[in-house]
N, C-alpha and C positions, 0 to 999 in steps of 0.2 A: 717664356713670358718675362718681360722686364719688371724691375722692382715697382715702378709707378703703376703699371697695369695690375700687378699682383696685389698691391695695396688697395687699389680702387675696387678690385674684385672682392677683397675681404670686407671692405666697408659696405659694399652693396649686399653681400651675404648677410652681414650683421643687421642691416636695415630690414631685409626680408625675414630674418629670424625674429626680430622684434615684432614685426607685423603679424607673424604667424601666431604669436601669443594672443592677439586680439581677433584673429581671423573668424572665429565662430561668432563674434559679436558684430561682425560687419565692418567694412572698411569705411573710415570717415572721409568724406569728400569736402573739398573747399568750394565746389559749385555743383550745379545740377548736370554738368556735362558728363556723358558716359563715354566709355572707351570707343574708339573708332570701329572696332569689330563687335560692338555691343549689340544687344537685342534690337530687332527691327519692329516697327508698329504692325499690329495685326491688320491684315488687308481689309477684312470686313468689319464694318462698324458694329459694335455690340449694342443692341437695343436697350438692354438693361442698364440702369444707373450703376456707376462704380461704387462698390462698398466703401464705407469710410475706413480709414487706416486702423482705428482702434479695434474694429471688428476683425480685421485681417490679422492683427497681432494676437488678439484673443483666441482666434481659431488656431493660430500657430502654437500657442501655449497648450491648447486643448489636445491637438493631434500629437504633440510631442510628449505628453505625459499628464498635463493638467496642473492646476494651481497647487493641489495637494502635494504632488510629487516635487515640484519646484520648491515649495515652501518647506519641505522636509530636509532639504540639503543643508548640511552644517559645514562640511568640508569635502574636498575631493583630491584625487591624485590621478593624473592622466599620463599614460605612458605610450610611446609610439616612436616613429621615425620621421626625420626631416631629410628631404632629398632635393638636389638640383640635378635632375636626370641628364641634361645636356653636358654639364660639367663633371658628371660622374662623382658627385660629392654626396655623401650620406652620413647622417649623424643620429645619435640617440636623443630623443626628446622626452623631457619630463616637466610637467606642470603640476604644482600643488597649490591649492587655494583654500581659503576659509573665510568666515564672516568678517565683517569690518573692513572689507577692501584689501585683504591680505592675499598676496600671491607671490610665488617664486617660480620662475621659468628658466629652464636651462637646456642647452643643446651641446652635446659633446661631439666635435667633428675631428676625426683624425687629420693631423697635419695643419689644422687651424687653431684648435684649442676649444675651450668651453666658453660659450657666449651666454650671458645671463641678464635677466631683468626681473624686477620684482617690486613689492610694496609691503610695508609693515602696517599699512592702513593710513599712514600720514606721509612718510617720505617715499617717493616713487623714484626708482633708480634703474640704471642700465650699466652693464659692465662688459667690456670686450678687450681682448688682448691687443686688438688692432686699433680700436678707436678710443680706448681708455674708459674711465669711470665718470659718470655724470649723474646729477640729480635732475629729474624731469620736471618741467613746469608747464603751465599753460595748457594747450590742447593735448599735448602728449600725456601730461599728468591726468587730465580729465578722462582721456580714453582708457588709460590703464586702470584707474579706480572704477570706472564704469564697468569695464569688462571683468574686473575682479569680483564684482558684486554677484553673489550666488543667485540672487533673485532679480537680476537686471532685466529680464523679460517682464516680470511682474511689476517692476518699479520703473518702467521706461519713462513715465511722465516726470520722474525726478531728474532725468538726464536730458530730456528733449523738450524744447519749447513747443514744437508742433510736429505733427505727422499727417501727411496728406497723400491720398491715393491719386496719382496723376494720370495714369493710363493703363490700358491692358496691352501687353506686348506678346509677341511670339518668341519663345525661348526654347531652342532645341526641339522645335516642333510642337511645343505645348504652350498654352496660354498662361501668362504670369502677370500679376498685378505689380506695378512699380509704385513703391511707397517712398516718398521723399520725407526724410526726418531731419529736423534742424535742432542741433544740440545747444547747450547753454553758452557756447562760444560762437554761435551763429555759423557753425560748420555743418554742411549738409551731408547726409548719408543716404545713399540710394540702395534700397533693398528690393529684391524681386522674390515674390511669393507665388508659387504655382497655384493656379486657380483650382485645379482638381484636388491636389493633395493637401494644400494649405502649408506646405513646407517652404522654408527660406532656402533658395537654391543658388542665389547669386547676389553679389554686391559689386559695384564698380564705381570708379571715380578717382579723384586725386586725394592723396594723403600727405600730411606733413611728416617728415622724418629728419634724421640727422643730416641727410644729404639734400634736404630741401623738399620742394613739392614734386610728387611723383604720381603718375597715372597707374592705378592698380586695377586688376580684375580678379575677383575671387569667386571660385565655384565650390559649393558644398554639396557633396554627393554621398551615395551609399549610406543612407541613414540606417542606423541600427540602434537597438535598445540597450543602453548601459545603465545599470542600477535603476531601472524604472523610468528612465527618460530617453526619448528618441534623439539621437545625436548623429551628425555627419561623421562617418568613419574616415572620409577622405576630404581634405581641404586643399585646393589647388590655387595658388596665387601667382599671377603673371605681373611682372614689374620690370621696367627698363630692359625689355627684351629677354628677360630671364624668367624661368618658370620653376617654382618650388612646389613640392608635394608633401603635405603632412599627412601621415597615415596613423590613425589611432589604433593601438592594439588592445588597450584596456582602460577602463575608467572605474576607479574605486570611490565610493562615497561613504561619508560618516565613519571614518576610520580613526585609529589611534595614531596621533602624531608624537614625535619625540619631544616637542616643546620649543625647538629653536629653528624650525623650518623658515620662519619669516624674520629672523634676526637680521639686522643690517650688516652687510660685510664691512670689514675694517676700513677699507678705502672709502666706502660710502659714509660711514660714521664720521671720518675725518672731514670729508667735504661738507657734511651737514653742520658740523661744529664750526666750520670756517665761514658759514654763510652770514 
Protein backbone atom coordinates (compact mmCIF):
# COMPACT_ATOMS: atom_id res chain seq x y z
CA UNK A 1 0.00 0.00 0.00
CA UNK A 2 1.52 3.38 -0.97
CA UNK A 3 1.87 6.21 1.56
CA UNK A 4 -1.09 8.26 0.27
CA UNK A 5 -3.42 5.27 0.41
CA UNK A 6 -2.14 4.33 3.86
CA UNK A 7 -2.69 7.88 5.13
CA UNK A 8 -6.19 7.95 3.62
CA UNK A 9 -6.98 4.63 5.32
CA UNK A 10 -5.84 5.97 8.69
CA UNK A 11 -7.91 9.15 8.28
CA UNK A 12 -10.96 7.06 7.39
CA UNK A 13 -10.35 4.78 10.37
CA UNK A 14 -10.18 7.79 12.71
CA UNK A 15 -13.44 9.16 11.30
CA UNK A 16 -15.09 5.79 11.94
CA UNK A 17 -13.60 5.62 15.43
CA UNK A 18 -14.98 9.06 16.24
CA UNK A 19 -18.42 8.09 14.97
CA UNK A 20 -18.37 4.94 17.08
CA UNK A 21 -18.26 7.11 20.20
CA UNK A 22 -21.66 8.44 19.19
CA UNK A 23 -23.06 5.28 17.65
CA UNK A 24 -25.43 4.39 20.44
CA UNK A 25 -26.89 7.91 20.18
CA UNK A 26 -27.70 7.52 16.52
CA UNK A 27 -26.01 8.92 13.44
CA UNK A 28 -26.78 12.54 12.66
CA UNK A 29 -27.90 13.08 9.10
CA UNK A 30 -27.92 16.17 6.93
CA UNK A 31 -31.11 15.24 5.09
CA UNK A 32 -33.84 12.60 5.18
CA UNK A 33 -32.26 10.41 2.51
CA UNK A 34 -31.49 6.88 3.66
CA UNK A 35 -28.78 4.58 2.40
CA UNK A 36 -29.44 2.95 -0.97
CA UNK A 37 -29.56 -0.44 0.73
CA UNK A 38 -31.83 0.85 3.48
CA UNK A 39 -35.20 -0.43 4.65
CA UNK A 40 -38.00 -0.73 2.14
CA UNK A 41 -41.65 0.34 2.72
CA UNK A 42 -43.99 -2.27 4.17
CA UNK A 43 -46.06 -3.58 1.26
CA UNK A 44 -49.43 -3.60 3.03
CA UNK A 45 -50.83 -0.31 4.23
CA UNK A 46 -51.27 -0.28 7.98
CA UNK A 47 -54.80 0.74 8.89
CA UNK A 48 -53.89 2.13 12.28
CA UNK A 49 -52.54 5.67 12.61
CA UNK A 50 -48.81 6.03 13.16
CA UNK A 51 -47.93 6.65 16.83
CA UNK A 52 -46.38 10.03 17.57
CA UNK A 53 -42.60 10.13 17.95
CA UNK A 54 -42.72 11.14 21.63
CA UNK A 55 -44.62 7.96 22.51
CA UNK A 56 -42.15 5.81 20.55
CA UNK A 57 -39.19 7.35 22.38
CA UNK A 58 -41.01 7.01 25.72
CA UNK A 59 -41.61 3.33 25.01
CA UNK A 60 -37.93 2.85 24.13
CA UNK A 61 -36.96 4.40 27.48
CA UNK A 62 -39.40 2.12 29.28
CA UNK A 63 -38.35 -1.15 27.62
CA UNK A 64 -34.64 -0.41 28.13
CA UNK A 65 -34.88 0.31 31.83
CA UNK A 66 -37.27 3.16 32.57
CA UNK A 67 -36.83 6.75 33.70
CA UNK A 68 -35.67 5.72 37.17
CA UNK A 69 -32.77 3.64 35.82
CA UNK A 70 -31.67 6.38 33.41
CA UNK A 71 -32.01 9.05 36.07
CA UNK A 72 -29.83 7.09 38.48
CA UNK A 73 -26.82 7.21 36.14
CA UNK A 74 -24.00 9.37 37.51
CA UNK A 75 -21.07 8.05 35.50
CA UNK A 76 -20.06 5.03 33.45
CA UNK A 77 -17.17 3.09 31.96
CA UNK A 78 -17.62 1.06 28.78
CA UNK A 79 -15.03 -1.53 27.72
CA UNK A 80 -14.96 -3.48 24.48
CA UNK A 81 -13.33 -3.91 21.10
CA UNK A 82 -13.30 -2.01 17.82
CA UNK A 83 -12.76 -3.99 14.63
CA UNK A 84 -12.55 -3.51 10.87
CA UNK A 85 -13.05 -7.17 9.86
CA UNK A 86 -12.18 -6.80 6.15
CA UNK A 87 -8.94 -4.97 6.99
CA UNK A 88 -8.13 -7.38 9.85
CA UNK A 89 -7.74 -4.45 12.23
CA UNK A 90 -8.82 -4.68 15.85
CA UNK A 91 -8.31 -2.44 18.86
CA UNK A 92 -9.27 -2.06 22.51
CA UNK A 93 -12.10 0.41 23.14
CA UNK A 94 -12.67 2.39 26.34
CA UNK A 95 -15.28 5.09 26.95
CA UNK A 96 -15.80 6.87 30.27
CA UNK A 97 -18.48 9.47 30.89
CA UNK A 98 -20.04 11.51 33.66
CA UNK A 99 -22.58 14.27 34.19
CA UNK A 100 -22.10 17.72 32.74
CA UNK A 101 -21.32 16.48 29.23
CA UNK A 102 -17.97 14.96 30.19
CA UNK A 103 -16.62 12.05 28.19
CA UNK A 104 -13.31 10.46 27.19
CA UNK A 105 -13.17 7.97 24.32
CA UNK A 106 -10.09 6.02 23.22
CA UNK A 107 -9.16 3.12 20.99
CA UNK A 108 -5.72 1.51 21.02
CA UNK A 109 -4.91 -0.11 17.65
CA UNK A 110 -1.63 -1.98 17.11
CA UNK A 111 0.37 -0.40 14.29
CA UNK A 112 -1.79 2.72 14.19
CA UNK A 113 -1.71 4.13 17.71
CA UNK A 114 -4.25 5.51 20.14
CA UNK A 115 -7.13 7.55 18.77
CA UNK A 116 -8.96 9.76 21.27
CA UNK A 117 -11.89 12.14 21.58
CA UNK A 118 -13.54 13.75 24.55
CA UNK A 119 -15.06 16.64 26.41
CA UNK A 120 -14.62 18.29 29.81
CA UNK A 121 -18.14 19.64 29.47
CA UNK A 122 -17.04 22.82 27.71
CA UNK A 123 -14.17 22.07 25.34
CA UNK A 124 -14.86 19.23 22.92
CA UNK A 125 -11.83 17.73 21.21
CA UNK A 126 -10.34 14.95 19.08
CA UNK A 127 -6.77 13.65 18.83
CA UNK A 128 -5.15 11.35 16.31
CA UNK A 129 -1.55 10.49 15.51
CA UNK A 130 -2.52 10.73 11.84
CA UNK A 131 -4.86 13.72 11.68
CA UNK A 132 -3.55 15.73 14.66
CA UNK A 133 -5.36 17.48 17.48
CA UNK A 134 -8.35 19.76 17.05
CA UNK A 135 -11.13 21.42 19.00
CA UNK A 136 -14.58 20.57 17.69
CA UNK A 137 -17.16 23.22 16.90
CA UNK A 138 -20.64 23.44 15.40
CA UNK A 139 -22.51 20.25 14.72
CA UNK A 140 -19.60 18.00 15.76
CA UNK A 141 -19.45 19.72 19.17
CA UNK A 142 -23.24 19.55 19.53
CA UNK A 143 -23.28 15.85 18.75
CA UNK A 144 -20.51 15.05 21.23
CA UNK A 145 -22.12 17.00 24.08
CA UNK A 146 -25.50 15.49 23.30
CA UNK A 147 -24.19 11.94 23.33
CA UNK A 148 -22.14 12.59 26.47
CA UNK A 149 -25.34 13.47 28.34
CA UNK A 150 -26.16 10.53 30.60
CA UNK A 151 -29.85 11.36 30.34
CA UNK A 152 -29.91 12.22 26.65
CA UNK A 153 -32.89 9.94 26.04
CA UNK A 154 -34.86 11.63 28.82
CA UNK A 155 -33.69 15.08 27.69
CA UNK A 156 -34.16 14.63 23.95
CA UNK A 157 -36.32 17.75 23.63
CA UNK A 158 -33.32 19.80 24.75
CA UNK A 159 -31.34 18.70 21.70
CA UNK A 160 -34.03 18.34 19.04
CA UNK A 161 -36.46 20.87 17.60
CA UNK A 162 -38.84 18.20 16.41
CA UNK A 163 -39.43 14.46 16.15
CA UNK A 164 -41.86 13.01 13.63
CA UNK A 165 -42.95 9.46 12.87
CA UNK A 166 -42.91 9.35 9.08
CA UNK A 167 -43.70 5.75 8.15
CA UNK A 168 -43.71 2.08 9.03
CA UNK A 169 -41.05 0.08 7.17
CA UNK A 170 -39.91 -3.51 6.93
CA UNK A 171 -36.48 -4.02 8.46
CA UNK A 172 -34.92 -7.49 8.43
CA UNK A 173 -38.38 -9.00 8.18
CA UNK A 174 -39.81 -6.97 11.06
CA UNK A 175 -41.91 -3.81 11.08
CA UNK A 176 -40.10 -0.68 12.29
CA UNK A 177 -41.20 2.92 12.76
CA UNK A 178 -39.03 5.56 11.10
CA UNK A 179 -38.66 8.61 13.35
CA UNK A 180 -37.17 11.74 11.81
CA UNK A 181 -35.55 14.00 14.39
CA UNK A 182 -34.29 17.54 13.66
CA UNK A 183 -31.64 18.88 16.03
CA UNK A 184 -30.76 22.45 17.04
CA UNK A 185 -28.54 22.83 13.97
CA UNK A 186 -31.32 21.72 11.61
CA UNK A 187 -29.52 18.41 11.07
CA UNK A 188 -31.87 15.46 10.61
CA UNK A 189 -31.39 12.13 12.35
CA UNK A 190 -33.26 9.05 11.12
CA UNK A 191 -34.05 6.41 13.74
CA UNK A 192 -35.71 3.03 13.27
CA UNK A 193 -37.59 1.55 16.25
CA UNK A 194 -38.95 -1.99 16.04
CA UNK A 195 -42.71 -1.97 16.37
CA UNK A 196 -42.86 -5.18 18.41
CA UNK A 197 -39.91 -4.74 20.78
CA UNK A 198 -39.76 -0.96 20.92
CA UNK A 199 -35.95 -1.08 20.58
CA UNK A 200 -33.85 1.30 18.49
CA UNK A 201 -32.27 -1.03 15.91
CA UNK A 202 -30.94 1.15 13.11
CA UNK A 203 -29.93 4.65 12.08
CA UNK A 204 -28.90 5.73 8.60
CA UNK A 205 -28.06 8.90 6.73
CA UNK A 206 -25.26 11.36 6.10
CA UNK A 207 -22.89 12.62 8.79
CA UNK A 208 -20.42 15.49 8.92
CA UNK A 209 -16.87 14.39 9.75
CA UNK A 210 -13.31 15.61 9.31
CA UNK A 211 -13.39 14.08 5.82
CA UNK A 212 -16.59 15.88 4.86
CA UNK A 213 -20.10 14.54 4.42
CA UNK A 214 -20.43 10.76 4.44
CA UNK A 215 -23.25 8.23 4.17
CA UNK A 216 -23.44 5.93 7.17
CA UNK A 217 -25.60 3.00 8.18
CA UNK A 218 -25.60 1.89 11.81
CA UNK A 219 -27.08 -1.32 13.23
CA UNK A 220 -27.64 -1.85 16.97
CA UNK A 221 -28.08 -5.50 17.91
CA UNK A 222 -27.79 -8.08 20.67
CA UNK A 223 -29.38 -5.95 23.38
CA UNK A 224 -28.29 -7.00 26.86
CA UNK A 225 -28.83 -5.57 30.33
CA UNK A 226 -25.84 -3.71 31.74
CA UNK A 227 -26.16 -2.17 35.21
CA UNK A 228 -29.95 -2.16 34.97
CA UNK A 229 -30.21 -0.66 31.49
CA UNK A 230 -30.77 -2.61 28.26
CA UNK A 231 -28.06 -1.69 25.74
CA UNK A 232 -26.87 -2.98 22.35
CA UNK A 233 -23.83 -5.18 22.86
CA UNK A 234 -22.93 -4.93 19.17
CA UNK A 235 -22.87 -1.75 17.07
CA UNK A 236 -22.06 -2.09 13.37
CA UNK A 237 -21.30 1.01 11.29
CA UNK A 238 -20.88 0.99 7.49
CA UNK A 239 -19.22 4.00 5.87
CA UNK A 240 -17.24 4.60 2.65
CA UNK A 241 -17.39 0.91 1.78
CA UNK A 242 -15.85 -0.02 5.13
CA UNK A 243 -17.55 -1.80 8.00
CA UNK A 244 -16.65 -1.39 11.66
CA UNK A 245 -17.93 -3.51 14.51
CA UNK A 246 -17.92 -2.31 18.12
CA UNK A 247 -18.50 -5.08 20.65
CA UNK A 248 -19.18 -4.14 24.26
CA UNK A 249 -17.77 -6.50 26.87
CA UNK A 250 -18.70 -4.61 30.03
CA UNK A 251 -20.45 -1.49 31.31
CA UNK A 252 -19.84 -0.19 34.82
CA UNK A 253 -21.97 2.59 36.30
CA UNK A 254 -21.66 4.89 39.30
CA UNK A 255 -18.06 3.93 40.00
CA UNK A 256 -15.16 5.74 41.67
CA UNK A 257 -13.03 7.76 39.25
CA UNK A 258 -9.47 8.94 39.84
CA UNK A 259 -10.36 12.60 39.26
CA UNK A 260 -8.50 13.39 36.04
CA UNK A 261 -10.43 11.24 33.55
CA UNK A 262 -11.81 14.32 31.78
CA UNK A 263 -8.82 16.66 32.05
CA UNK A 264 -7.87 18.25 28.73
CA UNK A 265 -4.72 16.78 27.11
CA UNK A 266 -1.77 19.19 26.89
CA UNK A 267 -2.12 19.62 23.11
CA UNK A 268 -5.81 20.49 23.48
CA UNK A 269 -5.08 22.94 26.31
CA UNK A 270 -2.60 24.72 24.07
CA UNK A 271 -5.10 24.92 21.22
CA UNK A 272 -7.78 26.21 23.58
CA UNK A 273 -5.52 28.96 24.93
CA UNK A 274 -4.66 30.08 21.41
CA UNK A 275 -8.27 30.47 20.32
